N, C-alpha and C positions, 0 to 999 in steps of 0.2 A: 647771212641770215640763217637761223636754225630751221631745219625742216623736221618733219615727223620721223623720218628714218633715223636721224641722229639721236632721237629719244629712245632708241632700241625697242621700238614697237615691232611686233611680229608682222610677217607679210600679209596675212589675211586682213588685219586691221588697217594696214597701209593701203591695201587695195580698196577697202570700204571707204576710207577717207578720200581717196582719189576719185571714187565713183560719186562722192558728194561734192567734189570740186574743192576740197580743202587741201592746201599745199603747205602752209606754214602754221605752226602753233601760235596761239595767242599767249600773252605773257603769263596768264594764270596756268595755262596748260604746260608751258615750258618750265614753270616753277614747281608744279604739283606732280606731274607724271613721274619724274625720276624717283622721288622719295616714296611714292605709292608703289612703284614697281619693286622697290627695295623691301617693302613690307612695313614702312613706317606709318604711324598714325599721322594724320594731317589736320591742321586747323587752318582753314582758308577764309580769308576776308575778300570777298568778291561779289559784285552786284550782278543781277541778271543782265545778260547780253555780253558778258566777258568771256564766254566759252567754258564756264566752269562745269557744265554737264559732261562735256567730253573729257575734261580734266579728271573727273573721278570715274566715269564709265570705262574709258579705254584701259586704264591699268587693271580694273576689276575684270574686264573681259579677257585681257591677256593672261592674268593669273589663273582664272577659271579654265580658260581654253588649254592652258599648258599643264593643267593638273586634273584632267578628266577622271571621273570615277565611274565604275561599272554599276549596273543595276538601274533601278528607277531613279529618275532625276529627283533631287531634293533641293530645297531652297538653301543656297549657299551665299547669296548676296541679298541684302535688304536695303532699299532706299526709301527713306521716310520724308514726305513732303507735306506742306501745309494745305494745299488746295488740289482739287481734282484736275484743274486746268494744268497746273505745273506737273502733276503726276502723269497726265496724258502726254505732255510734251517730252518728258524724260523717256517715257515708253517708246515714243516715235524715234527718238535719238538712239535708243537701245537697238531697235529694229534695224536702223541704218548701219550702225557700227558693227553689229553682230551678223551682218549679211553672209559673211564667208567663214564663220565659225559655228560649230555645232553646240550652240547655247540657246536656251529658250527663256524668254522673259515674259512678264505679264504685268498689268496694272490693275489695282483694285481701289475703289473709292465708294463712298456712300451715295445715297440718292437714286440708286438704280437697283434692279432686281439682283439678288446675290447668286441666283442659281447658275447663270453662265460662268460667273467667277469661280464658284465651287467646282463646277465641271472641269474647268481648265486647271485648277489646283490639283484635282485628283489625277490628272494625266501626268503631272510632274513638271516642275519648272526649275530653272537655275537661279534666276534673279527676280525678286518681287519688288515692285514699285508701288507704294501705298500711302494713303492718308491715315492718320492715327485711329480715327473712330472705326472705320471698316476693318482695319487690321486687327484691332483688339476684339472686335465683334466676332470675326471669323476664327480667330485664335481661340476665343472662349467657347465656340461651338465645336472645336476640335478639328477644323479644316486646315489649320496652319501650324506647322511644327518649326520651332525656333532652334532645335537642337543642333542643326548642321550649319548655322550661319557662320561664315568666315569673314564676311565684309559687311559693315554697317555704315550707312551714309545718312547723316542728318543734314538735309538741305534747307536753306533759307531759315536757319534756326531763329533769327530775330523775329521773323514773321510768325513762326511757331509759338513763340512766347507771347507775342502781341495778341494772338488768337486764342490764348488760354490753354494751350496744349501741354504745358509743362508737366502736369501729373501723368498724362498719357505717355509722354516721352520717357519719364522716369520708370513707369510700369514696363514699357517695352525693354528698356535697357536692363532692368533687373532680371528679365526672362531670357536674355541672350547668353550664349556660352562665353566664358571668360576669355578663351583663346580665340581672338578675332582681331581684325584690323578695323580701326575706326576712322571716320572722316566726318568733319563738321565744317559746313560752309555757311557763312553769314555775311550779309552786306554791311553790318555794323557790329561792333564789339563792345556793347555795354557790359557793366559788371555782371549782370545776370547771365549773359552768354559765356563770359569767362568762367564763372562759377560752374555752369553746366558742363563746359568743356573739360574743366579740371576733374570733374566727377567720373568721366569715362574715357578720356584720352590719355594715353601713356606716352610720356616724353614726345609730344607731337612736334613735327616739323611745321613751322608757321609759314604760310605763303600768303602774300597780300598784293592786291592790285589797287593802286591809288585811283579813286573815282575822279572823273572829270570835275574840275573845280569851277569851270566857267560854263555858262549856258550857251546854247547855240546862238551864234551872232545874229541870226535873222529874227530871233524872238525879242520883242520889246516887253519889258515887265513894268507894270505900273501898280502902285498901291493907292487905294482911295479910302480915306477914313470917313465913315458915314455911320450915323446912328442906326440901330437895328430897324426901327419902323420905316426908314427910308431906303433900306437895301433893295427891296423889290422894285421900288420906283426907279432907283438908279439903274438897276439891271435893265428894266424895260426901256428906259431912255437911251442907254448905251446901244442896245440892240436895234432900236428903231431909228435913231438919229445919226448913227455913225455909218461907215462904209463896210460894216461887218456883213458878209453874205451868209456865213454859217458859223456856229459856235458850239462849244461844249461847256456846259455849266455843271460844276460839281457841287453836290450838297452832302451834308453829314449823314442824313437818313433817307430811307425810301419814302417815308411820309413827307419829308421836306421836298423831295424831288417832285412828288405829285402836286404839292401846293404851288411850287414855282411854275410848273406846267400850266396849271389852271389860271394863274395870274397872267402869264404871258399870252395864253390863248384868248383870255378875256380882253387883253389890250391889242389884239390883232397880230400877235407874233406866232407863227406856226411853230409848235414845240411838241415834243414827246419825251416820256420818261423811260429810262432803261435801268432796271434793277432786278434783284433776285426773284421778285414775285411776278 
């Protein structure tokens, strides 16, 4: 079985991985790390939970750590993600993997006061993890400089496109230096992603992890065909008359979630809505 040492990772990264309890690379890590260490662009097809964050962070950390520059830290690595939650998770992983190397990273996203982010940017960082809106906002205000970017990662690209970020992504790419290493990761590869990848990846190495094709054996899946007026009545009956002790009900909209909760509470089912507001 392959271990991380056989991937030619440097000792400080191996020590950080050991401290996190990681012994052997996942398939996406085993496939992606060698070409990234060589300096190749990579097009990766992998879902969340396959270990893709380490697959792109570890080579970036190694190449940055082994090519330190003097003077104030400048942003040399940029990771672009669709959501603040994912950005925060990647930042946590960065902190874990960079524990024994002299590299500084940070995360920025919208919905919070920008002043702490600006203060941290002014002190200097090596790797920036960001969502598109806040990244372009702070760049427009002059707080972010793209001129020294050596590594650009576009993570969960299919979600980026689904959320309408294609123009923001294109704006960012146009402002980056031509001489850089590019990485694109996506759970699916529709034509729009292939077209986007071809626009900024240069002779990429393609790495792919096949998703699990079967559902967990303990999950029983049932489809019930019912007219729209009867959907709420069916849901109410299923929750009240079956042996279900607790359940999660997904709705298309926040307003729909609130309506379902009202209907269930009215019929004696304890319920609450969870959504962005």
